[in-house]
C-alpha positions in Angstrom: 65.6 96.1 98.9 69.0 97.1 97.5 72.1 97.1 99.8 74.5 98.4 97.2 74.9 101.3 95.0 75.8 99.0 92.1 77.1 99.7 88.7 76.6 96.2 87.2 78.5 95.4 84.0 78.4 91.9 82.6 80.9 90.8 79.9 82.1 87.6 78.4 85.1 86.3 80.4 87.2 85.7 77.3 87.5 89.4 76.7 89.0 89.9 80.1 91.6 87.1 80.2 95.2 88.1 79.6 96.9 85.7 77.2 99.5 84.4 79.6 96.8 83.5 82.1 95.1 81.0 79.8 97.7 78.3 80.2 97.7 78.1 84.0 94.7 76.1 85.3 94.0 74.1 88.4 94.8 70.4 88.2 91.9 68.0 87.7 88.7 68.2 85.6 89.0 71.8 84.6 85.7 72.0 82.8 83.9 71.5 86.1 86.0 74.2 87.9 85.0 77.4 86.0 82.9 79.8 88.0 79.6 81.0 86.7 80.3 84.6 87.6 83.1 86.7 88.9 82.1 89.9 90.8 84.6 92.7 91.2 83.9 94.5 94.4 85.6 97.9 93.8 86.0 98.3 90.1 83.4 100.4 88.3 83.8 98.4 85.0 85.3 95.0 84.2 89.0 95.1 83.7 91.6 92.6 82.6 93.0 90.4 85.4 95.6 87.6 85.1 93.8 85.1 87.2 92.7 82.2 84.9 89.8 81.2 87.2 87.1 83.7 86.1 83.4 83.4 85.6 81.6 83.1 82.4 80.4 86.6 83.1 81.9 89.4 85.1 80.1 92.0 87.1 81.6 95.2 88.5 80.0 96.7 91.6 82.0 99.9 92.0 81.7 99.9 95.8 83.6 102.5 97.8 86.5 101.2 99.8 86.2 102.4 103.4 89.9 101.8 103.9 92.6 101.1 101.3 95.3 98.6 101.9 98.2 100.6 100.5 99.3 97.9 97.9 100.0 98.9 94.4 101.2 97.2 91.2 100.0 94.0 89.5 98.8 90.9 91.3 101.1 87.9 91.3 100.0 84.3 90.9 101.9 81.0 90.7 101.0 77.6 89.3 99.5 76.5 92.6 96.9 79.3 92.4 98.5 81.4 95.2 97.6 85.0 94.5 99.6 87.9 96.0 99.3 91.6 96.1 95.5 91.7 95.9 94.2 95.3 96.2 91.5 97.1 94.3 90.9 93.9 92.2 89.3 92.2 95.2 86.6 89.9 93.9 84.6 86.7 94.4 83.8 83.8 92.2 80.2 82.4 92.2 79.5 78.8 91.5 75.9 77.7 91.1 74.9 74.0 91.5 72.4 72.4 89.1 70.1 71.5 92.0 70.6 74.0 94.9 69.8 72.6 98.3 69.3 76.0 99.9 72.7 76.4 101.4 75.5 78.8 100.3 79.0 79.1 101.6 81.3 82.1 101.4 84.8 80.6 101.2 87.9 82.4 102.5 91.1 80.7 101.3 94.2 81.0 103.6 97.7 82.2 103.0 98.9 84.0 106.1 97.3 87.2 104.9 100.2 87.5 102.4 98.6 85.4 99.6 95.3 83.8 98.8 95.5 80.0 98.2 92.8 80.1 95.6 93.0 76.5 94.3 93.7 74.3 97.3 91.3 76.3 99.6 89.0 77.8 97.0 88.3 76.2 93.6 88.7 72.6 94.9 86.3 73.5 97.8 83.7 74.7 95.3 84.0 71.5 93.3 83.2 69.4 96.4 80.4 71.7 97.5 78.7 71.8 94.1 78.4 68.0 94.1 76.2 68.5 97.3 74.0 71.2 95.9 75.7 74.0 97.8 76.1 77.4 96.2 79.6 78.8 96.6 81.3 82.2 96.7 85.1 82.0 96.8 86.5 85.3 98.0 89.8 86.7 96.7 90.0 89.4 99.3 92.3 92.3 99.7 95.4 91.5 101.7 95.6 93.7 104.8 99.2 94.9 104.6 98.7 96.2 108.2 95.2 97.6 107.5 93.3 95.2 109.8 89.7 96.1 108.8 90.3 95.5 105.0 89.8 91.7 104.6 86.6 91.6 106.8 85.2 94.6 104.9 85.5 92.6 101.7 83.8 89.5 103.2 81.0 91.5 104.6 80.4 93.1 101.3 80.2 89.7 99.8 77.6 88.7 102.4 75.5 91.8 101.6 75.6 91.0 97.9 74.7 87.4 98.4 71.9 88.2 100.8 70.4 90.5 98.2 70.4 87.8 95.6 69.7 84.8 97.8 66.1 84.3 96.8 66.8 84.3 93.1 69.5 81.7 93.6 67.3 79.4 95.7 69.5 80.1 98.8 67.9 80.2 102.3 71.0 80.2 104.5 74.6 81.5 104.0 77.5 80.3 106.0 81.2 81.1 106.0 84.2 78.8 105.7 87.9 79.5 106.0 91.4 77.9 106.2 94.4 79.1 108.2 94.5 82.9 107.9 91.3 82.5 105.9 90.0 80.7 109.0 90.9 83.8 111.0 89.0 85.8 108.5 86.0 83.4 108.6 86.1 83.5 112.4 86.2 87.3 112.2 83.0 87.2 110.1 81.6 84.7 112.6 82.2 86.9 115.7 82.5 90.5 114.4 79.4 90.7 112.2 77.7 94.1 112.3 74.0 93.2 111.5 71.7 90.4 110.3 73.0 90.8 106.8 76.6 90.1 107.7 76.0 87.4 110.3 76.7 84.0 108.9 74.2 81.3 109.5 77.0 78.8 110.3 80.7 78.7 110.3 83.3 76.1 109.1 86.8 76.7 110.4 89.6 74.5 109.0 93.0 74.7 110.8 92.1 78.3 111.6 94.3 81.0 113.1 92.3 82.2 116.1 94.8 83.8 118.4 97.0 86.8 117.7 98.0 87.1 121.4 100.7 85.1 123.1 98.9 81.8 122.5 101.0 79.7 120.0 99.8 80.7 116.6 101.0 82.0 113.2 103.2 85.0 113.6 103.0 86.0 110.0 99.2 86.2 110.1 99.4 88.7 113.0 102.1 90.8 111.4 100.4 91.0 108.1 97.1 91.9 109.7 98.2 94.4 112.4 101.7 95.4 111.3 105.0 94.6 113.1 104.8 95.0 116.9 108.0 97.1 117.0 106.3 99.8 114.9 103.5 100.0 117.5 106.0 100.1 120.4 108.5 102.4 118.8 109.0 105.9 120.2 110.7 107.3 117.1 109.0 110.4 115.8 106.2 110.1 118.3 105.1 112.3 121.2 104.5 110.6 124.5 100.8 110.8 124.0 101.1 109.2 120.5 103.3 106.5 121.8 100.9 105.7 124.7 97.9 105.8 122.3 99.7 103.4 119.8 100.5 100.9 122.6 96.9 101.0 123.9 95.5 100.6 120.4 97.7 97.6 119.7 96.7 95.9 122.9 93.1 96.6 122.0 93.5 95.1 118.6 95.3 92.0 119.9 92.3 91.4 122.2 89.8 92.0 119.4 91.5 89.8 116.8 92.1 87.0 119.2 88.7 85.9 118.0 87.7 83.5 120.8 87.4 86.7 123.0 84.4 87.7 120.9 82.2 84.6 121.2 78.8 85.2 122.6 75.6 83.1 122.9 74.6 84.6 119.5 77.6 83.3 117.7 76.6 81.0 114.8 77.1 77.2 115.0 80.6 76.1 114.2 82.4 73.1 112.7 86.2 72.9 113.3 88.9 70.6 111.9 92.6 70.5 112.7 95.5 68.2 113.0 97.5 67.5 116.1 100.8 67.7 114.2 100.1 71.1 112.8 103.2 73.1 113.6 102.2 76.1 111.5 99.0 76.9 113.3 99.0 74.8 116.5 95.8 73.0 117.3 95.3 75.0 120.5 93.8 77.7 118.2 90.8 75.5 117.4 90.5 74.1 120.9 90.4 77.6 122.3 87.6 78.6 120.0 85.7 75.4 120.7 86.0 75.8 124.4 84.7 79.4 124.4 81.9 78.4 122.0 80.6 75.6 124.2 81.0 77.8 127.3 78.6 80.2 125.7 76.1 77.5 124.7 77.0 77.7 121.0 76.5 74.5 119.0 80.1 73.3 118.1 81.6 70.2 116.6 85.4 69.7 116.4 87.5 67.0 114.8 91.2 66.7 115.6 93.1 64.3 113.4 96.5 62.8 114.5 98.4 63.7 111.4 98.2 65.8 108.2 100.0 68.9 109.2 98.9 72.2 107.8 97.4 73.3 104.5 95.8 70.1 103.3 92.7 72.0 102.2 90.6 70.2 99.6 93.5 69.0 97.6 92.3 65.4 97.3 93.8 62.8 95.0 91.3 64.1 92.4 93.6 67.1 92.0 97.0 66.2 93.4 99.3 63.2 93.2 100.1 63.1 96.9 97.3 63.9 99.3 99.0 64.2 102.7 95.6 64.1 104.4 94.5 61.1 102.3 94.2 58.7 105.2 91.4 60.7 106.8 90.0 62.7 103.9 86.9 60.5 103.4 86.2 60.6 107.1 86.5 64.4 107.1 84.2 64.8 104.1 81.6 62.5 105.6 81.6 64.4 108.9 81.4 67.8 107.2 78.7 66.6 104.8 76.6 65.3 107.7 77.1 68.5 109.7 76.2 70.8 106.8 73.1 68.7 106.1 72.1 69.0 109.8 72.1 72.8 109.4 69.3 72.7 106.8 
């Protein structure tokens, strides 16, 4: 059964790379980091992009965007792999292990919904997962720019595509994983799925933003997702009815996107990891999600480490000189590996 009206176009990646992009590559063993395929969600034909991490082939799906994010101009990208201004070039990179174990993970890098941290919380994640036989899709999703449905639309489109191709890839279950604001996106996929196709089989949330209400959290994530609160509350140029409607809608969105509010007994099993000294996204976010999950009988495992701060991702000493989470990384990897194996 087809879930997409797909215009599939496959090209050699070399024809799509812009010359200036070829010099910027992730640190580490680059030959192991190249995706097998890049899939463009909304382009009808492959187009040139400046991102040096692209698949050996590129497929264009030509999907309709239910909502546009209002961004224009070229993407930006720095040497750390942080991609900004993602709009109609939303895409995902597919990595296929030599011996698939039946699992697949859709990875949502973080970045406060203002950038996508595609190396630290994307490429390096894929490198680790591949060594365990896990198929990976790293999503370079559209940034919301105040259009709150946009990132989740992208991730759910990735799920539909992957479900359609799962049997040919040797995949029997598909989970989601996210970091920081990407953790908010992964938690959105975990709690706001629309049907069996878009429901993850499991969820891995690493220092996730969970709350956009008054719980201590990351203000930038809330503003980039929903827009500044003062715009919602402003009376300028609004009728009384419009002002009241805006205030009511904002309150509704705050409740909806504080994702612990959406947990039910049908929420997929979840693994959470956070650090006590995380001042960017306080650990109460993970605790709140964990408590609500266990209250609903959802299988949940949480690890809280004393130090490491925020944003440690999968940037191990294999890729960076100074791993600020190095003291606990092996422990984290062992716990995550065991938990993922228990899902099979």
